[in-house]
DSSP file (Angstrom, degrees, kcal/mol; ACC not computed):
  #  RESIDUE AA STRUCTURE BP1 BP2  ACC     N-H-->O    O-->H-N    N-H-->O    O-->H-N    TCO  KAPPA ALPHA  PHI   PSI    X-CA   Y-CA   Z-CA
    1    1 A M              0   0    0      0, 0.0     2,-0.3     0, 0.0     5,-0.0   0.000 360.0 360.0 360.0 138.2   44.8  -25.5   27.1
    2    2 A Q    >   -     0   0    0      1,-0.1     3,-2.0     0, 0.0     4,-0.5  -0.743 360.0-101.6-121.4 163.8   42.0  -27.4   28.7
    3    3 A L  G >  S+     0   0    0      1,-0.3     3,-1.3    -2,-0.3    -1,-0.1   0.870 120.0  51.8 -55.0 -44.3   38.5  -26.5   29.9
    4    4 A H  G 3  S+     0   0    0      1,-0.2    -1,-0.3     3,-0.0     0, 0.0   0.522 104.5  60.5 -78.1  -2.7   39.5  -26.2   33.6
    5    5 A E  G <  S+     0   0    0     -3,-2.0    -1,-0.2     2,-0.0    -2,-0.2   0.501  77.4 111.7 -98.0  -6.5   42.3  -23.8   32.7
    6    6 A L    <   -     0   0    0     -3,-1.3     2,-0.3    -4,-0.5    -3,-0.0  -0.435  47.5-167.8 -69.3 141.9   40.2  -21.1   31.1
    7    7 A K        -     0   0    0     -2,-0.1    -2,-0.0     0, 0.0    -3,-0.0  -0.977  24.2-103.2-130.2 149.9   40.0  -17.8   32.9
    8    8 A R        -     0   0    0     -2,-0.3     3,-0.1     1,-0.1     4,-0.0  -0.263  14.6-142.8 -65.7 147.8   37.8  -14.8   32.4
    9    9 A K  S    S+     0   0    0      1,-0.2     2,-0.3     2,-0.0    -1,-0.1   0.848  89.8  32.7 -77.3 -36.8   39.1  -11.7   30.7
   10   10 A H  S    S-     0   0    0      3,-0.0    -1,-0.2    -3,-0.0     2,-0.1  -0.911  90.4-111.1-122.1 150.5   37.1   -9.5   33.1
   11   11 A K        -     0   0    0     -2,-0.3     2,-0.1     1,-0.1    -2,-0.0  -0.407  42.0 -92.2 -78.1 154.9   36.3  -10.0   36.7
   12   12 A N        -     0   0    0     -2,-0.1     2,-0.4     1,-0.1    -1,-0.1  -0.401  39.3-133.1 -61.6 135.8   32.6  -10.7   37.8
   13   13 A R        -     0   0    0     -2,-0.1     2,-0.2    -3,-0.1    -1,-0.1  -0.777  20.9-116.2 -91.4 136.4   30.8   -7.5   38.8
   14   14 A D        -     0   0    0     -2,-0.4     2,-0.1     1,-0.1    -1,-0.0  -0.501  33.2-106.3 -74.2 143.6   28.9   -7.6   42.0
   15   15 A K        -     0   0    0     -2,-0.2     2,-0.5     1,-0.1    -1,-0.1  -0.387  34.9-113.2 -65.6 133.0   25.1   -7.1   41.7
   16   16 A K        -     0   0    0     -2,-0.1     2,-0.8     1,-0.1    -1,-0.1  -0.584  28.7-156.0 -73.5 122.5   23.9   -3.7   42.9
   17   17 A R    >   -     0   0    0     -2,-0.5     3,-0.5     3,-0.0     2,-0.3  -0.830  12.8-168.4-104.9 109.5   21.9   -4.3   46.0
   18   18 A V  T 3   +     0   0    0     -2,-0.8     7,-0.2     1,-0.2     4,-0.1  -0.659  63.2  33.4 -99.7 156.0   19.4   -1.4   46.5
   19   19 A G  T 3  S+     0   0    0      5,-3.8     6,-0.2    -2,-0.3    -1,-0.2   0.715  86.7 102.5  78.4  24.2   17.4   -0.7   49.6
   20   20 A R  S <  S-     0   0    0      1,-0.6     5,-0.2    -3,-0.5     2,-0.1  -0.128  93.0 -81.5-126.9  36.9   20.0   -2.0   52.1
   21   21 A G  S >  S+     0   0    0      3,-0.2    -1,-0.6     1,-0.1     3,-0.6  -0.283  90.4  78.0  93.1 172.4   21.5    1.3   53.4
   22   22 A G  G >  S-     0   0    0      1,-0.2     3,-0.7    -3,-0.1    -1,-0.1  -0.528 109.1 -25.8  90.3-153.5   24.1    3.5   51.9
   23   23 A K  G 3  S+     0   0    0      1,-0.3     2,-0.3    -2,-0.2    -1,-0.2   0.799 140.0  47.6 -74.4 -29.4   23.2    5.9   49.1
   24   24 A H  G <  S+     0   0    0     -3,-0.6    -5,-3.8    -7,-0.2    -4,-0.4  -0.377  85.9 133.4-114.8  62.0   20.3    3.8   47.8
   25   25 A G    X   +     0   0    0     -3,-0.7     3,-3.1    -2,-0.3     4,-0.3  -0.144  54.5  11.8 -88.4-169.9   18.5    3.2   51.0
   26   26 A S  T 3  S+     0   0    0      1,-0.3    -2,-0.0     2,-0.1    -8,-0.0  -0.086 139.5  12.6  40.5 -96.8   14.7    3.4   52.1
   27   27 A Y  T >  S-     0   0    0      1,-0.1     3,-1.8     2,-0.0    -1,-0.3   0.567  95.3-137.4 -87.2  -0.9   12.9    3.8   48.7
   28   28 A S  T <   -     0   0    0     -3,-3.1    -2,-0.1     1,-0.3    -4,-0.1   0.743  64.4 -56.0  59.5  32.3   15.9    2.9   46.7
   29   29 A G  T 3  S+     0   0    0     -4,-0.3    -1,-0.3     1,-0.0    -3,-0.1   0.541 118.9 105.0  77.4   8.5   15.5    5.6   44.1
   30   30 A K  S <  S-     0   0    0     -3,-1.8    -2,-0.1     1,-0.3     8,-0.1   0.410  74.2-132.7-101.0   1.3   12.0    4.5   43.3
   31   31 A G        -     0   0    0      6,-0.1     2,-0.4     5,-0.0    -1,-0.3  -0.324  43.8 -46.0  77.9-170.2    9.8    7.1   45.0
   32   32 A I  S    S-     0   0    0      1,-0.0     4,-0.1    -2,-0.0     5,-0.1  -0.887  89.5 -39.3-108.9 132.5    6.9    6.4   47.1
   33   33 A K  S    S+     0   0    0     -2,-0.4     4,-0.1     4,-0.1     3,-0.1   0.342  82.3  90.8  54.6 174.7    4.1    3.9   46.3
   34   34 A G  S >> S-     0   0    0      1,-0.2     3,-1.7     2,-0.1     4,-0.5   0.027  90.0 -59.8  84.7 171.5    2.5    3.3   42.9
   35   35 A Q  G >4 S+     0   0    0      1,-0.3     3,-1.2     2,-0.2    -1,-0.2   0.842 128.2  56.7 -56.4 -42.2    3.1    1.0   40.0
   36   36 A S  G 34 S+     0   0    0      1,-0.3    -1,-0.3    -3,-0.1    -2,-0.1   0.642 104.5  51.9 -73.1 -11.8    6.6    2.3   39.3
   37   37 A S  G <4 S+     0   0    0     -3,-1.7    -1,-0.3    -4,-0.1    -2,-0.2   0.542  91.8  97.6 -95.0  -7.2    7.8    1.5   42.8
   38   38 A R  S X< S-     0   0    0     -3,-1.2     3,-1.0    -4,-0.5     2,-0.2  -0.356  83.0-100.8 -85.8 156.7    6.6   -2.1   42.8
   39   39 A A  T 3  S+     0   0    0      1,-0.2    -1,-0.1    -2,-0.1    -2,-0.1  -0.504 106.5  25.9 -73.2 142.1    8.7   -5.1   42.0
   40   40 A G  T 3  S+     0   0    0      1,-0.2    -1,-0.2    -2,-0.2     2,-0.1   0.737  83.1 175.5  74.5  19.8    8.3   -6.6   38.4
   41   41 A R    <   +     0   0    0     -3,-1.0     2,-0.3    -5,-0.1    -1,-0.2  -0.377  10.0 179.8 -60.4 130.6    7.2   -3.2   37.1
   42   42 A K        +     0   0    0     -2,-0.1     2,-0.6     2,-0.0    -1,-0.1  -0.773   7.8 164.9-136.8  93.0    6.8   -3.2   33.3
   43   43 A M        -     0   0    0     -2,-0.3    -2,-0.0    -7,-0.1     3,-0.0  -0.935  12.4-171.7-116.0 115.9    5.7    0.1   31.8
   44   44 A E        -     0   0    0     -2,-0.6     2,-0.2     1,-0.0    -2,-0.0  -0.732  39.6 -97.7 -94.0 150.5    6.0    0.5   28.1
   45   45 A P     >  -     0   0    0      0, 0.0     4,-1.7     0, 0.0    -1,-0.0  -0.559  31.3-136.5 -69.3 137.9    5.4    4.0   26.6
   46   46 A I  H  > S+     0   0    0     -2,-0.2     4,-1.8     1,-0.2     5,-0.2   0.856 100.4  56.2 -70.1 -34.1    1.8    3.9   25.4
   47   47 A V  H  > S+     0   0    0      1,-0.2     4,-2.3     2,-0.2    -1,-0.2   0.918 107.2  50.7 -60.1 -45.3    2.6    5.6   22.0
   48   48 A R  H  > S+     0   0    0      1,-0.2     4,-2.4     2,-0.2    -1,-0.2   0.908 107.2  53.3 -59.2 -41.6    5.2    2.9   21.2
   49   49 A A  H  X S+     0   0    0     -4,-1.7     4,-1.1     1,-0.2    -1,-0.2   0.887 110.9  46.8 -62.0 -38.1    2.7    0.2   21.9
   50   50 A L  H  X S+     0   0    0     -4,-1.8     4,-1.3     2,-0.2    -1,-0.2   0.887 112.1  49.5 -71.2 -36.3    0.1    1.7   19.5
   51   51 A I  H  < S+     0   0    0     -4,-2.3     3,-0.3     1,-0.2    -2,-0.2   0.908 111.2  49.7 -64.3 -42.0    2.7    2.2   16.7
   52   52 A K  H  < S+     0   0    0     -4,-2.4     4,-0.2     1,-0.2    -1,-0.2   0.763 110.5  50.7 -74.1 -24.3    3.9   -1.3   17.0
   53   53 A R  H >< S+     0   0    0     -4,-1.1     3,-1.4    -5,-0.2     4,-0.3   0.759  88.2  84.1 -86.2 -19.0    0.3   -2.7   16.8
   54   54 A Y  G >< S+     0   0    0     -4,-1.3     3,-1.9    -3,-0.3    -1,-0.2   0.854  81.6  58.5 -52.1 -40.6   -0.7   -0.7   13.7
   55   55 A P  G 3  S+     0   0    0      0, 0.0    -1,-0.3     0, 0.0    -2,-0.1   0.831 105.8  53.7 -60.6 -26.8    0.7   -3.2   11.1
   56   56 A K  G <  S+     0   0    0     -3,-1.4    -2,-0.2    -4,-0.2     2,-0.2   0.478  84.2 107.0 -85.3  -3.7   -1.6   -5.9   12.7
   57   57 A L  S X  S-     0   0    0     -3,-1.9     3,-1.7    -4,-0.3     2,-0.1  -0.529  82.1 -94.7 -82.9 147.3   -4.8   -4.0   12.4
   58   58 A K  T 3  S+     0   0    0      1,-0.3    -1,-0.1    -2,-0.2     3,-0.1  -0.351 108.4  17.9 -59.7 133.0   -7.4   -5.0    9.8
   59   59 A G  T 3  S+     0   0    0      1,-0.2     2,-1.0    -2,-0.1     3,-0.4   0.232  85.6 126.8  91.5 -10.8   -7.2   -3.1    6.7
   60   60 A Y  S <  S-     0   0    0     -3,-1.7    -1,-0.2     1,-0.3    -3,-0.0  -0.719  99.7 -28.4 -85.2 102.3   -3.6   -1.8    7.1
   61   61 A K  S    S+     0   0    0     -2,-1.0    -1,-0.3     2,-0.2     3,-0.1   0.768 101.8 127.6  57.6  30.2   -1.8   -2.8    4.0
   62   62 A S  S    S+     0   0    0     -3,-0.4     2,-0.3     1,-0.1    -2,-0.1   0.627  76.0  21.0 -86.9 -19.3   -4.1   -5.8    3.6
   63   63 A F  S    S-     0   0    0     -4,-0.3     2,-0.4     2,-0.0    -2,-0.2  -0.941  71.0-141.5-143.7 162.4   -4.8   -4.7    0.1
   64   64 A R        -     0   0    0     -2,-0.3     2,-0.3    -3,-0.1     0, 0.0  -0.975  12.5-134.1-128.0 143.5   -3.3   -2.6   -2.7
   65   65 A F        -     0   0    0     -2,-0.4     2,-0.8     1,-0.0     3,-0.1  -0.697  31.1-110.3 -85.3 148.2   -4.8   -0.3   -5.1
   66   66 A E        -     0   0    0     -2,-0.3     3,-0.4     1,-0.2    -1,-0.0  -0.677  35.5-175.1 -77.7 116.0   -3.6   -0.5   -8.7
   67   67 A T  S    S+     0   0    0     -2,-0.8     2,-0.8     1,-0.2    -1,-0.2   0.726  70.1  64.4 -89.2 -19.7   -1.8    2.6   -9.1
   68   68 A D  S    S+     0   0    0     -3,-0.1    39,-2.2    37,-0.0     2,-0.3  -0.392  79.7 115.3-100.6  58.2   -1.0    2.4  -12.7
   69   69 A F  E     -a  107   0A   0     -2,-0.8     2,-0.4    -3,-0.4    39,-0.2  -0.975  44.8-162.0-132.9 135.4   -4.6    2.6  -13.9
   70   70 A S  E     -a  108   0A   0     37,-2.8    39,-2.2    -2,-0.3     2,-0.4  -0.944   6.5-151.7-120.4 144.9   -6.4    5.2  -16.0
   71   71 A V  E     +a  109   0A   0     -2,-0.4     2,-0.4    37,-0.2    39,-0.2  -0.957  14.6 178.0-114.5 130.6  -10.2    5.7  -16.3
   72   72 A I  E     -a  110   0A   0     37,-2.4    39,-2.4    -2,-0.4     2,-0.2  -0.991  17.0-140.2-130.7 143.2  -11.9    7.2  -19.4
   73   73 A N  E >>  -a  111   0A   0     -2,-0.4     4,-1.7    37,-0.2     3,-0.8  -0.626  22.8-117.9-101.8 163.9  -15.6    7.7  -20.1
   74   74 A L  H 3> S+     0   0    0     37,-1.2     4,-2.7    39,-0.3    40,-0.2   0.870 112.4  62.1 -65.3 -33.7  -17.5    7.3  -23.3
   75   75 A D  H 3> S+     0   0    0     38,-2.0     4,-1.4     1,-0.2    -1,-0.2   0.838 104.8  48.5 -64.2 -26.8  -18.5   11.0  -23.4
   76   76 A V  H <> S+     0   0    0     -3,-0.8     4,-2.5     2,-0.2     3,-0.3   0.964 111.3  49.1 -69.5 -49.1  -14.7   11.9  -23.7
   77   77 A L  H  X S+     0   0    0     -4,-1.7     4,-1.3     1,-0.2    -2,-0.2   0.860 108.9  54.3 -59.1 -37.5  -14.2    9.3  -26.5
   78   78 A E  H  < S+     0   0    0     -4,-2.7    -1,-0.2    -5,-0.2    -2,-0.2   0.915 114.9  39.9 -62.2 -42.7  -17.3   10.8  -28.3
   79   79 A K  H  < S+     0   0    0     -4,-1.4    -2,-0.2    -3,-0.3    -1,-0.2   0.926 123.1  36.1 -69.5 -50.7  -15.7   14.3  -28.2
   80   80 A K  H  < S+     0   0    0     -4,-2.5     2,-0.3    -5,-0.1    -2,-0.2   0.325 105.3  67.0 -98.6   2.3  -12.1   13.5  -29.0
   81   81 A T     <  -     0   0    0     -4,-1.3     2,-0.2    -5,-0.2     6,-0.0  -0.819  67.2-126.3-124.1 163.9  -12.2   10.5  -31.5
   82   82 A K    >   -     0   0    0     -2,-0.3     3,-1.3     1,-0.1     2,-0.2  -0.605  43.3 -80.2-102.0 167.6  -13.3   10.0  -35.1
   83   83 A D  T 3  S+     0   0    0      1,-0.2    37,-0.1    -2,-0.2    -1,-0.1  -0.499 114.1  13.6 -74.0 133.9  -15.6    7.4  -36.5
   84   84 A G  T 3  S+     0   0    0     35,-3.1    -1,-0.2     1,-0.3    36,-0.2   0.602  90.3 151.0  79.7  15.0  -14.0    3.9  -37.0
   85   85 A E    <   -     0   0    0     -3,-1.3    36,-2.4    34,-0.4     2,-0.4  -0.495  48.4-120.5 -83.1 151.0  -10.9    4.8  -34.9
   86   86 A I  E     -c  121   0B   0     34,-0.2     2,-0.6    -2,-0.1    36,-0.2  -0.790  23.9-154.9 -90.6 129.9   -8.9    2.2  -33.0
   87   87 A I  E     +c  122   0B   0     34,-3.6    36,-3.1    -2,-0.4    38,-0.1  -0.928  33.2 135.9-111.6 112.7   -8.8    2.9  -29.3
   88   88 A N     >  -     0   0    0     -2,-0.6     4,-2.2    34,-0.2     3,-0.3  -0.917  67.2 -92.8-143.8 171.6   -5.9    1.4  -27.4
   89   89 A P  H  > S+     0   0    0      0, 0.0     4,-1.7     0, 0.0     9,-0.1   0.797 123.1  52.6 -57.2 -36.7   -3.5    2.7  -24.7
   90   90 A E  H  > S+     0   0    0      2,-0.2     4,-2.3     1,-0.2     5,-0.2   0.930 111.0  46.4 -69.3 -46.9   -0.9    3.9  -27.3
   91   91 A N  H  > S+     0   0    0     -3,-0.3     4,-1.8     1,-0.2     5,-0.2   0.945 111.1  52.8 -58.5 -48.2   -3.5    5.9  -29.3
   92   92 A L  H  X>S+     0   0    0     -4,-2.2     5,-2.1     1,-0.2     6,-1.0   0.845 108.2  49.5 -56.9 -39.5   -4.9    7.5  -26.2
   93   93 A I  H  <5S+     0   0    0     -4,-1.7     3,-0.4     1,-0.2    -1,-0.2   0.905 110.5  50.5 -63.9 -46.1   -1.5    8.7  -25.1
   94   94 A K  H  <5S+     0   0    0     -4,-2.3    -2,-0.2     1,-0.2    -1,-0.2   0.789 109.8  50.3 -60.9 -30.6   -0.8   10.2  -28.5
   95   95 A K  H  <5S-     0   0    0     -4,-1.8    -1,-0.2    -5,-0.2    -2,-0.2   0.682 113.3-121.7 -83.3 -18.1   -4.1   12.0  -28.4
   96   96 A G  T  <5S+     0   0    0     -4,-0.8    -3,-0.2    -3,-0.4    -2,-0.1   0.672  77.9 123.3  85.3  17.5   -3.3   13.4  -24.9
   97   97 A L  S   <S+     0   0    0     -5,-2.1     2,-0.3    -6,-0.2    -4,-0.2   0.864  81.0  16.2 -74.7 -39.2   -6.3   11.8  -23.3
   98   98 A I  S    S-     0   0    0     -6,-1.0     2,-0.3    -9,-0.1    -2,-0.3  -0.878  75.6-140.6-127.5 162.7   -4.2    9.9  -20.8
   99   99 A S        -     0   0    0     -2,-0.3     2,-0.1    -3,-0.1    -6,-0.1  -0.834  30.7 -92.2-119.9 158.8   -0.6   10.3  -19.7
  100  100 A K        -     0   0    0     -2,-0.3     2,-0.5     5,-0.1     5,-0.2  -0.399  32.0-141.9 -70.4 149.3    2.0    7.7  -18.9
  101  101 A I  B >  S-E  104   0C   0      3,-2.5     3,-1.5     1,-0.2   -33,-0.0  -0.963  81.5 -14.6-113.8 123.3    2.4    6.5  -15.2
  102  102 A K  T 3  S-     0   0    0     -2,-0.5    -1,-0.2     1,-0.3     3,-0.1   0.784 128.3 -55.4  54.5  32.1    6.1    5.9  -14.2
  103  103 A G  T 3  S+     0   0    0      1,-0.3     2,-0.3    -3,-0.1    -1,-0.3   0.496 118.9 102.3  85.1   5.2    7.2    6.0  -17.8
  104  104 A R  B <  S-E  101   0C   0     -3,-1.5    -3,-2.5    -5,-0.0    -1,-0.3  -0.872  80.7-106.9-119.1 153.2    4.8    3.2  -18.8
  105  105 A S        -     0   0    0     -2,-0.3    -5,-0.1    -5,-0.2   -15,-0.1  -0.640  48.4-127.0 -77.7 133.7    1.5    3.2  -20.7
  106  106 A P        -     0   0    0      0, 0.0     2,-0.3     0, 0.0   -37,-0.2  -0.223  17.8 -97.5 -79.3 167.1   -1.1    2.5  -18.0
  107  107 A K  E     -a   69   0A   0    -39,-2.2   -37,-2.8    18,-0.1     2,-0.4  -0.632  47.0-147.2 -76.8 144.5   -3.9   -0.1  -17.9
  108  108 A I  E     -a   70   0A   0     16,-0.4    18,-3.1    -2,-0.3     2,-0.4  -0.933  18.0-167.3-123.2 142.3   -7.1    1.5  -19.1
  109  109 A K  E     -ab  71 126A   0    -39,-2.2   -37,-2.4    -2,-0.4     2,-0.6  -0.997  13.6-148.3-126.5 128.4  -10.8    1.0  -18.1
  110  110 A I  E     -ab  72 127A   0     16,-2.9    18,-2.5    -2,-0.4    21,-0.2  -0.850  15.1-159.3 -94.7 119.9  -13.5    2.5  -20.2
  111  111 A L  E     -a   73   0A   0    -39,-2.4   -37,-1.2    -2,-0.6    16,-0.0  -0.607  22.0-121.1 -99.2 163.1  -16.7    3.5  -18.2
  112  112 A G        +     0   0    0     -2,-0.2     2,-0.5   -39,-0.2   -39,-0.1  -0.013  61.0 132.4 -97.5  27.5  -20.2    4.0  -19.6
  113  113 A T        +     0   0    0    -41,-0.1   -38,-2.0     2,-0.1   -39,-0.3  -0.723  63.8   9.6 -80.5 122.3  -20.8    7.5  -18.6
  114  114 A G  S    S-     0   0    0     -2,-0.5     2,-0.3   -40,-0.2   -40,-0.1  -0.437  92.3 -67.2 103.6-179.5  -22.2    9.5  -21.6
  115  115 A K        -     0   0    0     -2,-0.1     2,-0.4   -41,-0.1   -37,-0.1  -0.834  34.9-158.1-114.2 147.4  -23.5    8.6  -25.0
  116  116 A L        +     0   0    0     -2,-0.3   -41,-0.1     1,-0.1   -42,-0.0  -0.993  20.9 163.9-131.1 132.9  -21.6    7.2  -27.9
  117  117 A T        +     0   0    0     -2,-0.4     2,-0.2    22,-0.0    -1,-0.1   0.497  54.6  91.1-115.3 -14.6  -22.7    7.4  -31.6
  118  118 A K  S    S-     0   0    0      1,-0.1     2,-0.9   -35,-0.0    22,-0.2  -0.565  79.5-116.9 -90.8 149.8  -19.4    6.6  -33.3
  119  119 A K        +     0   0    0     -2,-0.2   -35,-3.1    20,-0.1     2,-0.4  -0.720  43.7 178.2 -83.7 108.3  -18.2    3.1  -34.3
  120  120 A L        -     0   0    0     -2,-0.9    21,-1.9    15,-0.2     2,-0.6  -0.895  26.9-143.7-116.2 143.6  -15.1    2.6  -32.3
  121  121 A V  E     -cd  86 141B   0    -36,-2.4   -34,-3.6    -2,-0.4     2,-0.5  -0.907  20.2-160.1-103.2 113.7  -12.7   -0.5  -32.1
  122  122 A I  E     +cd  87 142B   0     19,-3.0    21,-3.8    -2,-0.6     2,-0.3  -0.808  14.2 174.9-101.3 128.1  -11.5   -1.0  -28.5
  123  123 A E  E     + d   0 143B   0    -36,-3.1    21,-0.2    -2,-0.5     3,-0.1  -0.965  60.0   3.9-130.5 148.2   -8.3   -3.1  -28.0
  124  124 A N  S    S+     0   0    0     19,-1.1   -16,-0.4    -2,-0.3     2,-0.4   0.751 100.0 113.8  54.3  29.2   -6.2   -3.8  -24.8
  125  125 A C        -     0   0    0     18,-0.4     2,-0.4   -38,-0.1   -16,-0.2  -0.969  67.5-123.0-126.8 147.8   -8.6   -2.0  -22.5
  126  126 A R  E     -b  109   0A   0    -18,-3.1   -16,-2.9    -2,-0.4     2,-0.4  -0.710  31.3-163.1 -83.4 139.2  -10.9   -3.1  -19.8
  127  127 A V  E     -b  110   0A   0     -2,-0.4   -16,-0.2   -18,-0.2   -18,-0.0  -0.968  15.1-126.3-132.5 141.0  -14.5   -2.1  -20.4
  128  128 A S     >  -     0   0    0    -18,-2.5     4,-2.2    -2,-0.4     5,-0.2  -0.315  32.9-109.3 -72.0 163.0  -17.5   -1.9  -18.0
  129  129 A K  H  > S+     0   0    0      2,-0.2     4,-2.8     1,-0.2     5,-0.2   0.958 120.0  47.4 -54.1 -57.8  -20.7   -3.8  -18.9
  130  130 A T  H  > S+     0   0    0      1,-0.2     4,-2.1     2,-0.2    -1,-0.2   0.871 112.6  49.8 -58.1 -40.8  -22.6   -0.6  -19.7
  131  131 A A  H  > S+     0   0    0    -21,-0.2     4,-2.4     2,-0.2    -1,-0.2   0.908 111.2  49.6 -65.5 -42.3  -19.7    0.8  -21.8
  132  132 A K  H  X S+     0   0    0     -4,-2.2     4,-2.4     1,-0.2     5,-0.3   0.921 111.1  47.7 -65.9 -42.9  -19.5   -2.5  -23.8
  133  133 A D  H  X S+     0   0    0     -4,-2.8     4,-2.4     1,-0.2    -1,-0.2   0.935 114.0  48.2 -65.4 -39.7  -23.3   -2.5  -24.5
  134  134 A A  H  X S+     0   0    0     -4,-2.1     4,-1.7    -5,-0.2    -2,-0.2   0.894 112.5  48.6 -65.6 -40.1  -23.1    1.2  -25.6
  135  135 A I  H  <>S+     0   0    0     -4,-2.4     5,-2.9     2,-0.2   -15,-0.2   0.923 114.2  45.1 -65.5 -46.5  -20.1    0.6  -27.9
  136  136 A E  H ><5S+     0   0    0     -4,-2.4     3,-1.2     3,-0.2    -2,-0.2   0.882 110.9  54.9 -67.6 -40.0  -21.7   -2.5  -29.5
  137  137 A K  H 3<5S+     0   0    0     -4,-2.4    -1,-0.2    -5,-0.3    -2,-0.2   0.881 105.2  52.9 -58.7 -40.8  -25.0   -0.6  -29.9
  138  138 A A  T 3<5S-     0   0    0     -4,-1.7    -1,-0.3    -5,-0.2    -2,-0.2   0.479 127.0-101.1 -74.6  -4.5  -23.2    2.1  -31.8
  139  139 A G  T < 5S+     0   0    0     -3,-1.2    -3,-0.2     1,-0.3   -20,-0.1   0.522  83.1 122.2  95.6   8.0  -21.7   -0.4  -34.1
  140  140 A G      < -     0   0    0     -5,-2.9     2,-0.3   -22,-0.2    -1,-0.3  -0.246  49.5-134.0 -90.0-176.1  -18.2   -0.7  -32.6
  141  141 A S  E     -d  121   0B   0    -21,-1.9   -19,-3.0    -3,-0.1     2,-0.6  -0.976   2.0-138.3-139.2 154.7  -16.5   -3.7  -31.3
  142  142 A V  E     -d  122   0B   0     -2,-0.3     2,-0.6   -21,-0.2   -19,-0.2  -0.952  17.6-177.8-113.9 121.5  -14.4   -4.7  -28.2
  143  143 A K  E     -d  123   0B   0    -21,-3.8   -19,-1.1    -2,-0.6     2,-0.8  -0.939   6.3-168.8-116.3 113.1  -11.3   -6.8  -28.7
  144  144 A Q        -     0   0    0     -2,-0.6     2,-0.7   -21,-0.2   -21,-0.1  -0.862   2.0-167.3-105.1 111.4   -9.6   -7.7  -25.4
  145  145 A I        -     0   0    0     -2,-0.8     2,-0.5     2,-0.0    -2,-0.0  -0.867  19.8-136.6 -99.4 116.8   -6.1   -9.3  -25.8
  146  146 A V        -     0   0    0     -2,-0.7     2,-0.4     1,-0.0    -2,-0.0  -0.594  17.2-159.2 -78.2 120.8   -5.0  -10.7  -22.6
  147  147 A V        -     0   0    0     -2,-0.5     3,-0.1     1,-0.1    -1,-0.0  -0.829  27.5-105.0 -96.2 137.4   -1.4   -9.9  -21.9
  148  148 A A        -     0   0    0     -2,-0.4     2,-0.1     1,-0.1    -1,-0.1  -0.186  41.4-104.4 -56.6 142.6    0.5  -12.1  -19.4
  149  149 A A              0   0    0      1,-0.1    -1,-0.1     0, 0.0     0, 0.0  -0.421 360.0 360.0 -67.6 144.5    1.1  -10.5  -16.0
  150  150 A K              0   0    0     -2,-0.1    -1,-0.1    -3,-0.1    -2,-0.1   0.388 360.0 360.0 -91.5 360.0    4.5   -9.2  -15.2
């Protein structure tokens, strides 16, 4: 078989010619006047256009919050802990001060709200500047062991 011997499987269909008499005469099923009756009409549904544009707007999914993060204040640690205790995510979960998120122990940040009088040793927790000052002033220490990101 050669190129000039090829034949179509289906016959060509004639183009529908509207506005030339017959069933689709005069206005050709387009009504009278207006944008929708003109040649080259392109009207998108406005709601669809808005929905398609959303991902491109500033602030839409452009940043992510850390969802596996727990916050705890100094006043809570003052009430619920003993003097000289080690504070880390595992111990806080055992005490019931925080809970696991999606089956994992969350990242923890200690904030400086409240007063602290006990000597506490903080490990594997992020600590705000005011909280760090208060912990060290009470005689405690902050040991931050950096764990590699997963």
